[in-house]
Structures are given as structure tokens and as C-alpha cells.
TITIKOL-817670 format. One record per residue (C-alpha): residue number from 1; z, x, y. Coordinates in steps of 0.05 Angstrom, whole numbers, m for minus. Layout:
TITIKOL-817670
> NUM;Z;X;Y
...
This chain:
TITIKOL-817670
> 1;2326;2599;1199
> 2;2305;2625;1267
> 3;2288;2578;1324
> 4;2214;2577;1307
> 5;2228;2560;1234
> 6;2277;2507;1256
> 7;2226;2476;1303
> 8;2175;2474;1246
> 9;2223;2439;1201
> 10;2242;2389;1255
> 11;2170;2375;1271
> 12;2153;2364;1197
> 13;2211;2315;1191
> 14;2184;2276;1250
> 15;2113;2275;1223
> 16;2082;2331;1265
> 17;2034;2377;1227
> 18;2062;2446;1212
> 19;2007;2482;1251
> 20;2024;2441;1313
> 21;2097;2456;1302
> 22;2086;2531;1313
> 23;2053;2516;1380
> 24;2105;2464;1399
> 25;2168;2503;1383
> 26;2175;2535;1451
> 27;2154;2470;1484
> 28;2211;2433;1448
> 29;2262;2485;1469
> 30;2236;2483;1540
> 31;2240;2407;1541
> 32;2313;2410;1520
> 33;2327;2464;1572
> 34;2295;2424;1628
> 35;2334;2362;1608
> 36;2399;2402;1609
> 37;2381;2431;1678
> 38;2373;2361;1705
> 39;2440;2341;1676
> 40;2474;2401;1707
> 41;2442;2386;1774
> 42;2463;2312;1770
> 43;2391;2288;1769
> 44;2385;2216;1744
> 45;2344;2215;1680
> 46;2335;2177;1616
> 47;2374;2199;1554
> 48;2342;2255;1515
> 49;2301;2217;1464
> 50;2245;2250;1425
> 51;2275;2214;1364
> 52;2272;2276;1319
> 53;2307;2266;1253
> 54;2341;2324;1218
> 55;2353;2342;1146
> 56;2423;2367;1132
> 57;2396;2436;1115
> 58;2367;2442;1186
> 59;2428;2421;1226
> 60;2456;2491;1238
> 61;2389;2518;1261
> 62;2377;2459;1306
> 63;2447;2467;1336
> 64;2433;2540;1351
> 65;2368;2520;1386
> 66;2405;2468;1427
> 67;2460;2517;1447
> 68;2409;2570;1466
> 69;2374;2518;1510
> 70;2441;2500;1541
> 71;2454;2573;1557
> 72;2384;2580;1587
> 73;2396;2518;1631
> 74;2462;2546;1655
> 75;2429;2612;1672
> 76;2374;2576;1711
> 77;2415;2532;1757
> 78;2437;2554;1826
> 79;2513;2561;1827
> 80;2568;2610;1839
> 81;2587;2645;1774
> 82;2644;2679;1740
> 83;2640;2753;1755
> 84;2622;2803;1702
> 85;2681;2810;1654
> 86;2717;2875;1669
> 87;2789;2899;1660
> 88;2838;2856;1699
> 89;2850;2884;1769
> 90;2867;2863;1839
> 91;2793;2850;1853
> 92;2776;2777;1867
> 93;2718;2729;1871
> 94;2711;2660;1903
> 95;2680;2592;1890
> 96;2666;2539;1941
> 97;2690;2473;1912
> 98;2643;2413;1917
> 99;2645;2388;1989
> 100;2637;2317;1965
> 101;2705;2324;1930
> 102;2740;2368;1982
> 103;2710;2394;2046
> 104;2724;2466;2066
> 105;2756;2486;2000
> 106;2746;2557;1975
> 107;2781;2577;1911
> 108;2792;2652;1908
> 109;2811;2678;1839
> 110;2821;2739;1796
> 111;2784;2742;1729
> 112;2792;2799;1681
> 113;2808;2823;1611
> 114;2865;2860;1578
> 115;2852;2900;1515
> 116;2791;2906;1470
> 117;2748;2844;1458
> 118;2761;2813;1390
> 119;2701;2798;1345
> 120;2709;2723;1358
> 121;2718;2732;1433
> 122;2778;2736;1478
> 123;2833;2684;1486
> 124;2829;2653;1556
> 125;2890;2637;1598
> 126;2888;2595;1661
> 127;2950;2608;1704
> 128;2970;2559;1759
> 129;3019;2584;1812
> 130;3076;2549;1847
> 131;3078;2516;1916
> 132;3108;2572;1957
> 133;3067;2613;2007
> 134;3001;2616;1970
> 135;2985;2690;1977
> 136;3054;2710;1952
> 137;3049;2660;1894
> 138;2980;2685;1877
> 139;3005;2757;1877
> 140;3060;2735;1829
> 141;3006;2706;1784
> 142;2970;2772;1782
> 143;3035;2807;1764
> 144;3048;2758;1707
> 145;2976;2764;1681
> 146;2983;2840;1681
> 147;3050;2844;1647
> 148;3056;2787;1598
> 149;3051;2811;1525
> 150;2989;2772;1505
> 151;2933;2824;1501
> 152;2877;2822;1482
> 153;2865;2765;1531
> 154;2826;2742;1592
> 155;2860;2712;1653
> 156;2833;2665;1706
> 157;2884;2666;1763
> 158;2865;2622;1821
> 159;2895;2616;1890
> 160;2901;2544;1911
> 161;2847;2530;1963
> 162;2888;2490;2013
> 163;2960;2465;2021
> 164;2995;2404;2046
> 165;3035;2344;2024
> 166;3010;2317;1957
> 167;2958;2372;1950
> 168;2956;2387;1876
> 169;2923;2428;1821
> 170;2900;2367;1782
> 171;2858;2335;1837
> 172;2783;2322;1828
> 173;2759;2383;1866
> 174;2801;2428;1821
> 175;2779;2389;1759
> 176;2708;2410;1778
> 177;2732;2483;1780
> 178;2766;2480;1712
> 179;2705;2448;1679
> 180;2660;2499;1711
> 181;2705;2555;1688
> 182;2705;2530;1616
> 183;2630;2517;1616
> 184;2613;2586;1642
> 185;2664;2621;1598
> 186;2635;2588;1536
> 187;2563;2607;1551
> 188;2584;2678;1567
> 189;2597;2693;1494
> 190;2660;2733;1511
> 191;2711;2676;1503
> 192;2735;2646;1438
> 193;2727;2571;1450
> 194;2784;2557;1402
> 195;2834;2599;1440
> 196;2840;2569;1510
> 197;2909;2559;1541
> 198;2932;2528;1607
> 199;3000;2545;1636
> 200;3036;2549;1702
> 201;3102;2552;1739
> 202;3136;2499;1784
> 203;3078;2463;1819
> 204;3034;2499;1769
> 205;3079;2472;1714
> 206;3067;2401;1737
> 207;2993;2415;1742
> 208;2987;2447;1674
> 209;3026;2390;1641
> 210;2978;2338;1670
> 211;2917;2381;1653
> 212;2943;2391;1582
> 213;2941;2316;1569
> 214;2875;2306;1607
> 215;2838;2365;1574
> 216;2874;2371;1508
> 217;2809;2371;1469
> 218;2790;2438;1499
> 219;2857;2471;1489
> 220;2894;2508;1434
> 221;2957;2501;1475
> 222;2992;2491;1542
> 223;3055;2520;1571
> 224;3083;2489;1635
> 225;3147;2522;1660
> 226;3201;2500;1710
> 227;3167;2432;1714
> 228;3172;2363;1683
> 229;3124;2306;1697
> 230;3137;2232;1690
> 231;3101;2218;1624
> 232;3057;2164;1654
> 233;3022;2223;1688
> 234;3013;2262;1624
> 235;3014;2219;1561
> 236;3044;2259;1504
> 237;3000;2225;1452
> 238;2939;2263;1477
> 239;2973;2329;1456
> 240;2973;2311;1382
> 241;2929;2369;1361
> 242;2951;2425;1409
> 243;3014;2466;1415
> 244;3057;2450;1475
> 245;3113;2490;1508
> 246;3156;2467;1566
> 247;3214;2512;1588
> 248;3258;2490;1645
> 249;3327;2511;1670
> 250;3382;2464;1648
> 251;3408;2465;1719
> 252;3340;2453;1751
> 253;3353;2384;1781
> 254;3302;2386;1837
> 255;3252;2328;1831
> 256;3287;2310;1765
> 257;3256;2369;1729
> 258;3314;2375;1680
> 259;3315;2301;1666
> 260;3239;2295;1658
> 261;3237;2356;1613
> 262;3288;2323;1568
> 263;3247;2260;1565
> 264;3185;2300;1548
> 265;3224;2332;1491
> 266;3247;2264;1466
> 267;3176;2238;1466
> 268;3149;2299;1428
> 269;3207;2296;1379
> 270;3193;2222;1364
> 271;3119;2231;1354
> 272;3130;2294;1312
> 273;3175;2255;1266
> 274;3121;2202;1257
> 275;3065;2254;1247
> 276;3095;2317;1218
> 277;3060;2381;1238
> 278;3015;2347;1289
> 279;3057;2350;1353
> 280;3077;2422;1349
> 281;3122;2437;1409
> 282;3174;2484;1438
> 283;3212;2448;1493
> 284;3274;2483;1518
> 285;3327;2470;1572
> 286;3353;2540;1585
> 287;3429;2540;1594
> 288;3456;2564;1660
> 289;3388;2571;1693
> 290;3361;2534;1754
> 291;3290;2537;1778
> 292;3282;2611;1761
> 293;3276;2627;1687
> 294;3247;2682;1643
> 295;3173;2666;1643
> 296;3150;2719;1594
> 297;3159;2684;1526
> 298;3108;2629;1537
> 299;3040;2662;1530
> 300;3056;2704;1468
> 301;3080;2640;1434
> 302;3018;2600;1455
> 303;2972;2655;1432
> 304;2996;2648;1360
> 305;2957;2582;1354
> 306;2883;2565;1353
> 307;2850;2499;1367
> 308;2825;2452;1313
> 309;2762;2424;1346
> 310;2753;2372;1290
> 311;2819;2336;1280
> 312;2816;2276;1233
> 313;2872;2242;1273
> 314;2863;2232;1348
> 315;2905;2195;1399
> 316;2873;2188;1467
> 317;2901;2150;1526
> 318;2845;2155;1577
> 319;2883;2156;1642
> 320;2858;2162;1713
> 321;2873;2228;1748
> 322;2858;2229;1823
> 323;2806;2174;1817
> 324;2771;2200;1755
> 325;2775;2188;1680
> 326;2745;2228;1623
> 327;2683;2202;1587
> 328;2697;2239;1522
> 329;2753;2269;1480
> 330;2746;2309;1416
> 331;2691;2271;1379
> 332;2696;2207;1419
> 333;2654;2186;1479
> 334;2663;2122;1519
> 335;2631;2078;1571
> 336;2689;2037;1596
> 337;2696;1977;1643
> 338;2686;2000;1714
> 339;2758;2000;1735
> 340;2803;2060;1744
> 341;2866;2018;1742
> 342;2852;1997;1670
> 343;2878;2050;1620
> 344;2848;2050;1551
> 345;2877;2078;1486
> 346;2836;2101;1427
> 347;2869;2119;1361
> 348;2824;2148;1306
> 349;2842;2164;1234
> 350;2793;2193;1183
> 351;2807;2193;1108
> 352;2749;2216;1066
> 353;2690;2177;1094
> 354;2733;2120;1120
> 355;2742;2119;1196
> 356;2793;2072;1227
> 357;2790;2064;1303
> 358;2833;2021;1348
> 359;2814;2009;1420
> 360;2866;1978;1466
> 361;2879;1964;1539
> 362;2944;1995;1562
> 363;2992;1964;1612
> 364;3051;2000;1643
> 365;3115;1970;1669
> 366;3162;2016;1707
> 367;3233;2011;1682
> 368;3266;2065;1725
> 369;3249;2089;1795
> 370;3285;2144;1832
> 371;3317;2118;1897
> 372;3296;2175;1942
> 373;3221;2188;1931
> 374;3201;2127;1892
> 375;3180;2168;1831
> 376;3170;2124;1770
> 377;3215;2160;1720
> 378;3209;2115;1659
> 379;3166;2058;1635
> 380;3146;2011;1579
> 381;3076;2004;1552
> 382;3041;1944;1521
> 383;2974;1944;1485
> 384;2922;1889;1478
> 385;2857;1896;1439
> 386;2798;1918;1483
> 387;2742;1867;1491
> 388;2691;1907;1530
> 389;2661;1977;1534
> 390;2622;2023;1488
> 391;2653;2074;1441
> 392;2614;2129;1406
> 393;2642;2166;1347
> 394;2606;2233;1339
> 395;2607;2262;1269
> 396;2592;2327;1233
> 397;2603;2354;1163
> 398;2673;2379;1180
> 399;2695;2307;1193
> 400;2659;2268;1138
> 401;2608;2277;1082
> 402;2544;2262;1119
> 403;2506;2254;1054
> 404;2546;2192;1034
> 405;2560;2125;1067
> 406;2609;2126;1124
> 407;2652;2064;1136
> 408;2677;2051;1207
> 409;2727;1996;1224
> 410;2745;1981;1296
> 411;2807;1939;1311
> 412;2808;1919;1238
> 413;2734;1896;1234
> 414;2682;1934;1194
> 415;2625;1951;1242
> 416;2587;2004;1202
> 417;2577;2023;1129
> 418;2517;2068;1117
> 419;2493;2139;1110
> 420;2489;2163;1182
> 421;2423;2189;1210
> 422;2422;2261;1234
> 423;2382;2276;1296
> 424;2367;2328;1348
> 425;2381;2276;1401
> 426;2454;2272;1379
> 427;2462;2348;1383
> 428;2434;2348;1454
> 429;2476;2288;1476
> 430;2541;2317;1450
> 431;2526;2385;1480
> 432;2516;2353;1548
> 433;2580;2312;1540
> 434;2627;2367;1518
> 435;2591;2433;1537
> 436;2628;2463;1478
> 437;2595;2507;1425
> 438;2642;2479;1372
> 439;2625;2406;1388
> 440;2551;2397;1376
> 441;2548;2335;1331
> 442;2486;2315;1291
> 443;2508;2243;1278
> 444;2540;2186;1317
> 445;2560;2113;1311
> 446;2563;2071;1375
> 447;2602;2006;1378
> 448;2601;1952;1432
> 449;2672;1927;1436
> 450;2648;1861;1463
> 451;2616;1847;1395
> 452;2682;1851;1357
């Protein structure tokens, strides 16, 4: 169906005469676009709610209409944009980061392609540089982007806007840049949304390891190098459905990089043994090397893997990163208690049309602290069932059979057992939540954890 035919079908399903549907098709698309524009401009508004039910045969057409409206809204808002995609060169562009998150912060970056564009779009690599003199480090990033054997590909190579003690790639102002980069790259039509990779070196290694856990649902893989984060900062469980590489010199003892890399390997090995094939990783301590290693193997390895945007098994520890938590992950969306200090864990397993979800509060107890900087090196976690907050499980035909009853249990209690309703509202809501062309969901189930 085209958009007009889709609008006619939607209107008929909602009781609108067919003749009126022809006149209303553009009005419906415009209504969605305006709602998206308000969301992008942070305008307070009610949820999108025309209450339009869908038949399963119309879901794909409705999803195309919603994504077209999303693209139109992105084109209409006033913001700095990714430059036109051209071959990678020394030319640069700049974005001003949100002043409310970081005053006087301009992120200059290089953005360009290598090789011919594949039919499904280019793989996209975000490279984060180290903490040396930022112009020299940025120039190194351009060299790596130009020479690594990963074409065809597109690179986004930023220069860190400012410097100083505890100034990091993962902070909120930079989070805004990464989400803007992904959102604009997806609507451009030139990027394959299932082939996005984050990687970096040294300080960029720390940053890409944290971002890998925070944004795993957008990634096919991540490749920090010469790094090693305490795992409280980057829970390994979140990386269940991506590929993960961490390569560090075996003699790289600064800030416990060698030690923390080994602990990351142990955590991945343990989870991989519990869930074969679902924690795919390549973690290597390179004999005889310190902080400088061969950086070239990482991106070709990462590029061999694509994202599964619809995993039937999801682990998500929703952790605070610089005063902010995520509100969604894969097909889950949450409204949590208003406290950043409270971590939550959500584990979802789908078998057939049976969905099992656990929702827990997570508590950390530090078991090892380094004596010099006070870095928490190791910890124990305890879990207690959550008793507040809302959890939404979005669904599509890749996850369950939408024509049959779906059973959802949360913390061992059955909370839903019915054929889910399909609606345009759900497509719009999930598009706004994830801004991802692969995650427009026609069905959802929302649970209030206080009712369990």
C-alpha cells in the first residue's frame, strides 16, 4: 500500500467513511509530523492518541507513514545537521552542544565515507580519541579512520569540545551529540541502522566501554582499546546481544587498565558460558605491550557482525550516567521512581508467545577500592523485586505471533494473557522513544509494578 491507501485502511478500521479517509490522509500524516516536531523541540504535550486500531495487514504501511512523518519532522526543526555525506577528508563541521548541559561547548568533527555505498546503507563508526592534546589526538583519529581496513564505511570522528579533570566522553552534553548523530544518520537513509559501532582508544576506550553498555540497543558492536572500566560503570549484562572487543597491553598498568580488562574478560566469559552465543566477545591482553598497541584489528572484526534489533532475551541494568538514565532499551520502555541513585534491572525472555520479565532494584557494595585514587575496582550486587514504576513491553511480529494470545508474567505473576491490540499510537510512541527505523512497534503491554 502507499500512504494514501494505508490512511484509507486505517480510517475504515476506526469507523471513518472511506470518502473522508481520502481527504484525511494528508491531515493524519501532518498531525503525526506536528506531534513529532513538538517532541523534538521538547514541547510539553499529551501522548499521541487518535486511538486508531490497525489490522495486521496494514502494519507495514502504517509504519512507513509514521517513519515518513518522523523524517519530515526532523527536516522541519531548526538544528545544526550532519553535513552532506561525501568521501572522508580533512574537512570538518561543528555542532554547538546544548548550553543547558554544557556552556560554551562546540564539538568539531569529521564525517565522511569510504568506498561505495552498499544497498542497505553504510556501516557507521564513532571513534573517540584519547586524552592527549586534543588537536593531535583528533588528527590521529582522522588517520585511523582513513587507514583502517573497514571500507565501505562512514566515520564520525569528533574532537572533544573542552578539557579538564574529569571531563569525559560519556557526559550528558556528549550523550546529546551521540543521540543526535544517530537520529540524523538514520533519517538520512545512507546508514544501515543494524551496523553501528562505537570504539575508541585510551580515554576514548573508557568512553566507548561505558557507551557500549548504555546504548547497546543501538549497536552491532563496540571496541574499546587500551582501556578498562570498573564494571559498575559499564554493566556487562547490557551487552548480551552485541559483539564486544577490548584489547589492552598486558603491561598497561596505568589506572589499573590491565587488571580491569582482565575482570571484564572474566565477566564476559562467565555470562557467555551461561548463555552460549549471546555474549560474543574478543578480549585480549597483548603480551609485552604497554599503553601503545596495534589498533588496526578492531574495526574489521566488529564489521563482521550486524545488530539483531529484536532479541528474545534482554538483560538491562538501567544505570545513571552523569545524572541521566535511559527511558528505553531494545523493546522495553520504563517510567522509574524519580531517583538516580536507584538502579533497576530488567531481564526479559520470550519463548513462543510466553514473555517472562523480572524487574529488580539493584544495590552495589564495593568490595575493593584502590588506595591512590579511590576507584571502586570490584563490587557485589544484590537484587530485590521492584515495587514501583511502569514498564512497557513493545511487541511486533518478529518477537511474538500477534494474531494469538500473548502471556506476560512479571516477577512470577501473570499480568496479561490476551491477543494484543495493534494501533497507530504504538507505532508513533515507539518511534519517538527509539528514533530507530527498525523499532516501530504496533503493540505494547504496560505494567504498573506497584500492582504486583
